Every structure is written in C-alpha cells, then in structure tokens.
N, C-alpha and C positions, 0 to 999 in steps of 0.2 A: 443397329437402332441411333436414332440420332434426331435432336430438337429440331426443328424451325421456327421464324416467327411465322405469324398469319398474313398470309399476301393482303396488303393494301391496311394493313393496322398500325396505325400509329405507337409504338412502345410507350407506355408511360414508367415514372420510377415508383417503383413499388410493385409492378405487374410480375407475376411469377408463373401465371397460369396463360398465360397469352399465348399458347404456343400449337404445333399438331405434332402429333408424334407419328415419325415416318420409319417402317420397318422394311430394311433393305432387304430386299428377296436374294440376290444374287453376294456372295461371300467369297472372298479368297480361297484357291484349290485348298491352301493346307489347313485352313481352318475350317471348312467345310468338311474335309475328309476326316478330320479331329473330331468334328463335333459328331459324325457319323460311327466313329471307332467308340463313341462314349457313350453312344444309344445303343451299341453293338446287340446287346441285351433284348431289346425290342423284334430282333431277327428271329431269335427264338421264338418268341410268344406269338408274332406272326404268320411262324411255320405252324407252330401249333393249333393256331385258328383255322388253318386252311387243312390241315389232317382232321381235325374233326370234324370240318364241312365237308370235306371231299367226302369221308364212309358213313359219315351218317345216315340214319335209317337203309343202311344196306344190310343184304343177307348173309356177307360173305367178308366185308369187311376191309381192312387191309389186302386182302387175299388179291385183290384185283391188281396191284402192284406186281402180283405173279403170274397169276392168269393172262393178262395181256399178252407179254414177252412168249408164255408158253404156247397158248395158241396159235401164234404166229408162228413163233417156231416149227408146232404142229405142220401146219402147211405148209412152210416152205419147204422143209423136207422132204414132206411129200412130192410136191411141183419138180423142186428140181432135183431130188435124188431119186426117184423113182420113176417120173416122167421125163424129166429133161437127160436123167440119169447124167448130170454134171460131178465131176471126180472132186472127192475130199483131200484134204493135204494127208500126206503120210498116212493114208489110211485109217485116221481116227473118225470116232464115229461123228456120220453126219449130223447127229442132233445135238452136238456138243458143237458140231463148226459154226450151226446158224446160232443156237442159243448164245454163244461168245459173241456173236455181232450185233445180237438182238440186244445185249445188255447197255453198250455205250447209246445205239441208236435211238433207244427207248428213252433212257436218260435223256438223253439229247432233245429228242422231240417234245417230252414232257416238260424239262425245265424251258425249254424255249417258247414254247405257247403257254406255260403259266405264267413267265417272266412278260410276256409281249402283250398281257390282257390283266395284269395285276393290279396296275395304276387305276381302270376305269373300275373294276368291281370292288377296289378299296376307296372309291370317290367319296363315302359319307366319314371316311375317318380324314380324308386329304383337305375337303373344303371345310374340316372342326378345328383341326388338332396340327400344330406346325410340329413338325419333324425332319429328318432327312429325306427326302423321299426316296433317294437310291435302295432304301432299308427295304423296301416294299418289294421291286423284282429280286432282290436278293434273299427274301425271305420265300419267294415262290420256289429259285434255284434247290434252298435248301429242303423244301419237301420234295424234292427230287431225287435229291442224296437218300435219303431216308428209304425211299422206295427202290432205289439203287442196290443199296446195302440188304434190303429183303429178297432181293432177287439174286442178288451175288451167291446168298446161301443156297439158293433153289439149282443153281450151275454145279456148285462144290456136289450138293447131293446127288444131280444126273451125274456126274464126272465117276460118281463113285457107282452108280447105278449101272452104268453103261461097262465099269472096267477102264476108262480113261487114264493116261499116266500124269500123275502128278508131276510140277517142275517147282524149282525154288522162284522161277520167273512170275509167277502169281504173287508176289508179295509185292510186286511192283502196278498192280493193276491201278490204285491210286494215282499213284504219277503219271499211269498212260490214260486217263482219262481228263486228265487236266485241259487237254485242247477242245475236247466237247466241251467241258464245262466252261470256259472261256468264249468259246463261240457260242454258244447258247447265253451265257452271262449279256456278252456285247449285242447278241442280233436281238433278245430281249428288252434290252434298256435304250437301245434305239430304236423299233418299230414298236416299243411300249411308249415312248414318250411320242412318236407320231400318231399313235394310235389314240391319244387322247384327244386329239384336234382334228385329225382324222377318220374317222372310223370306218373306212374301207379298207385299213390295214388287217381286222379280223377275220376280211374275208381273204386276205390275203395271206396269212399267215396256214392257214390246213393246206394251201396249196405250196406252198415253200416247203413242209415238212412230209407232204407225200412226194415230192421231186425228189428228197433227200433220202428216201428209203429206194425209191428204184436209182437213183446216180451213187447210190454205196453197194458194197459188193454184203449185203447182210444173208442173203440166200446161195452164194456161191463166194468163191475164192477168186481175188482183185489178181491173179496169175492168169485166169483165161482171159484176160484184155490183152490186144495186142500191145505187142512193145513198143509199136510207134504212137498210139494212146496214151501209155500209160502214167506221162509226166503231167499232159492234160488231164486226166480223168483224175489225178490226185490233187487237183487245185482241191477240190471239196476235202475238206479239213477231217472227214468221217472217215473217209479211206483210210489214214494213216492212222486215225486211230481204232478202225477194227480190227486192219491189220496188225497193229501193236496188240490188241487184244486176244488175238488169235495166237501169234507169237507167245504170248504169256501163257494162255492156257492147254494149247497143245504143244505137248512136249516135242513131238517128229515136225512141228510148223518149218516152212523154210523161213531161210534168213529173211529181214527185212528190206524193205524195197526201200532205201534211204531219202530218194529225194521227196517219197510219202509224208516220212517224218519230218523234217524240216518244214516243209510245206502246211506240216497240219498243225504244227507251233507259229509259224509267219502268218498264216492266214486267220488264226484264232487273235493273235496277239491285236492283228489290225480290226478285227471285229469288237474286240474291248476299246479301243482308241475311238473309233466310229461310235459307237455305244456311248459312250463317258460323254466325248464331245456333244451327241446329238441331245444326251439327254439333259446335262448343265445348260444348254445353249436356251431349251422348252420349260425346264425346271419352275422358274418364278410364273408361267401364266397357268400352272396346271389346276389351280385353286380356281381359277375366274371360267374356263372354258370347259372344265371337267361334266 
C-alpha cells in the first residue's frame, strides 16, 4: 500500500488529504506466502463451508464419498475380473486390487475438479473481501482429503471382510498419496486461474479426468502393459501413485517399477511449479474479470 499525489494537482502547504490510495495487488513471493500462512485458518473455514454445501439436503450425506468409489469398484471388478478375466496381483482379492487403485484416483479427480472450479464458485467472496486467493483452491483440496480418509476406512473394512493380508506398508499411504495431491493442486491452481478468464476450461476439466481414468491402471495391473510402453505409460503420475498404493495394500504385490515412482514425483513437482506461476501471474485480475 502506498500513497501517490493526484495527477495534475498542485500541492499546497498544509494539504494532507490530496492523494490517491493505491493498493498493490502483486506482492513479493516471500511476503505473499507469509500472509497466506497467517491466514491458514481460512482454509479450514472454507473447507467446512464446502463440505456443508456439498452434502446439504442429501439423503445419505457424506456416505457419497464412499459410494462413488465403491460402485465404480464393483463395476470394474465385474468387467475386468469376470468378463475380461484379467489376473490379479499375487492372488489378492480383485475387489481389493481395484479399490486400492480407486482411492488415489478418486481423490485426484475430486481435488482437481473442485480446485479448478473453486475460484469461480467463490466469486461472491473474491469480489468483496481481500485475502490470499490461493487459499480457495487449497480448501477444495482439503475437502477431498476428508473424503479420502473416509474411503480409506472402507478399504480397511473391505480387506478384513475378504481376508486380505495386512502389511506395515499401509502406514506409508499418506506419503504415497503426495504426488496425486501435488498434481491435483498444481493443475487446479493453473486451470482454476485460467477458468476465471476463459470459461472453456470448465468443459476441459471433465475430459481430462475421464482420460486420466482410462490412462491409469485402475481396473487392471500396470504389469499387463508391454515393457516397451511401460516408461511412456508411466509419464502419467497416477500410474506411479496407484502402483505404490497397491504395493502398500497388497502384501503379495510385485516390486515397484522405479521409473514410474520417479516420474510421479517429477511430474507432480512440475505441475505445482506451473500452477503456482500461472496462478500468481493472473491473481491480480481475478476480482475484475470473475
């Protein structure tokens, strides 16, 4: 914030009110992120608001966060196990194989979709109150984290019901989810910023999430992909995340394909860098064009 003289106005002794008040929209990166950290409680407030709105006047409430991956798991299990007769990993229950993949994919698709549309959905707040706008897509991702934790409990119950073996590697699931979280956040920041100005983005996001389902090993194991295509296939960061989840959940899972893990972290980091750069470049125009 700084004061500037009114253009074309001759300042006289004793004048103290003849100036315009100019509020700078762009801040140095260090002070911007420090301000966002000080306002971090706003993320919880916005996430709580979004949760209430999402499940308001619904018959089953938060159970929808369980039903969506559960129904998809049943369909995929029937199609790939019964009809296509694709093999499971190490003889593990096919339902557990699919549900272990549905968890990170459902988290990614929900976080990415909500984050990319969060700025437009919060237009009434953005145009009236100043706060670090990055907190809006962050709160959308936080809502998906809550849904993921609920669905994780269902996975543990499914493993108990199907007598699947438990491994200490289950404790690594929060770390293994990070590439999916970073990818969703990075893409959500970048496309969310573009969505403010170009509403075509809202039609692009569902296509991207749909393609991510087809291009990820959700209903099958990535080991069925020919070795010649394995590296190119692993450029999709969800491949490494899903493989890691199955490795953690299925006690008899095959060793991880190392290039897929490195690519998952590398691509997710690149998505965050692009998303933050695009978001910060466009942020000062949000209130004017939203």
